[in-house]
C-alpha positions as CSV (number, residue, x, y, z in Angstrom):
1,X,107.0,91.8,90.9
2,X,106.0,89.6,88.1
3,X,109.3,90.1,86.2
4,X,112.9,90.6,87.2
5,X,113.4,94.3,87.6
6,X,116.2,94.4,85.0
7,X,113.7,93.3,82.4
8,X,111.4,96.3,83.0
9,X,111.5,100.0,82.1
10,X,110.2,101.2,85.4
11,X,112.6,99.3,87.7
12,X,115.6,98.4,85.5
13,X,118.1,100.1,87.8
14,X,117.1,98.2,90.9
15,X,118.2,94.7,92.0
16,X,115.4,92.4,93.1
17,X,116.5,92.6,96.7
18,X,116.6,96.4,96.8
19,X,113.3,96.7,95.0
20,X,111.6,94.3,97.3
21,X,112.9,96.2,100.3
22,X,111.7,99.5,98.9
23,X,108.3,98.3,97.9
24,X,107.8,96.7,101.4
25,X,108.2,100.2,102.9
26,X,105.5,101.7,100.7
27,X,101.8,101.6,101.6
28,X,99.6,100.2,98.9
29,X,95.8,100.2,98.9
30,X,94.9,97.3,96.6
31,X,91.2,97.2,97.3
32,X,90.4,98.2,93.7
33,X,86.8,97.5,92.8
34,X,87.4,96.9,89.1
35,X,90.5,95.3,87.6
36,X,91.9,92.4,85.6
37,X,93.8,89.4,86.7
38,X,97.3,88.8,85.3
39,X,96.0,85.6,83.6
40,X,93.1,87.4,82.0
41,X,95.3,90.2,80.9
42,X,97.6,87.9,79.0
43,X,95.2,85.3,77.7
44,X,91.8,87.0,77.3
45,X,93.0,90.5,76.2
46,X,95.4,89.4,73.4
47,X,95.4,92.7,71.6
48,X,96.2,94.6,74.8
49,X,98.9,92.1,75.7
50,X,100.6,92.7,72.4
51,X,101.2,96.3,73.4
52,X,101.7,96.0,77.2
53,X,103.1,93.5,79.7
54,X,102.0,93.2,83.3
55,X,105.0,94.2,85.5
56,X,103.5,94.0,89.0
57,X,100.4,92.7,90.7
58,X,98.6,93.6,93.9
59,X,99.8,91.0,96.5
60,X,96.8,89.0,97.7
61,X,97.5,86.1,100.1
62,X,94.0,84.6,99.3
63,X,95.1,83.9,95.8
64,X,97.1,80.7,94.8
65,X,99.6,82.5,92.6
66,X,100.4,85.8,90.9
67,X,98.4,84.9,87.8
68,X,95.2,85.2,89.9
69,X,96.1,88.5,91.4
70,X,95.0,91.9,90.0
71,X,97.4,93.7,87.7
72,X,98.9,96.7,89.4
73,X,101.4,98.0,86.8
74,X,101.8,97.6,83.1
75,X,104.4,98.9,80.7
76,X,104.7,99.1,76.9
77,X,106.6,96.3,75.2
78,X,108.0,98.6,72.5
79,X,107.4,102.1,73.6
80,X,107.9,103.4,77.2
81,X,104.2,103.7,78.0
82,X,103.2,103.0,81.6
83,X,100.0,102.3,83.5
84,X,99.6,102.0,87.2
85,X,96.4,100.8,88.9
86,X,95.2,102.7,91.9
87,X,92.1,103.6,93.9
88,X,91.2,107.2,94.4
89,X,89.9,107.7,98.0
């Protein structure tokens, strides 16, 4: 998670500990071929980042920090619009 769950629409009813526990039990397949890093989403895509905020990133131990990881989930800043990155296999 990039933000505390209470500051999101998607996970606002979870505590951080409960959400971490739940997400650890889910299988994610983050080998997406095309995506955007958290840093590029916020800095390079300014018009997009005025509408959406990255909520979660795909965990990648090879990256130094979350800013270098690929965006996994976004949500609207004003409106409850959501986007979830996935790979169709």
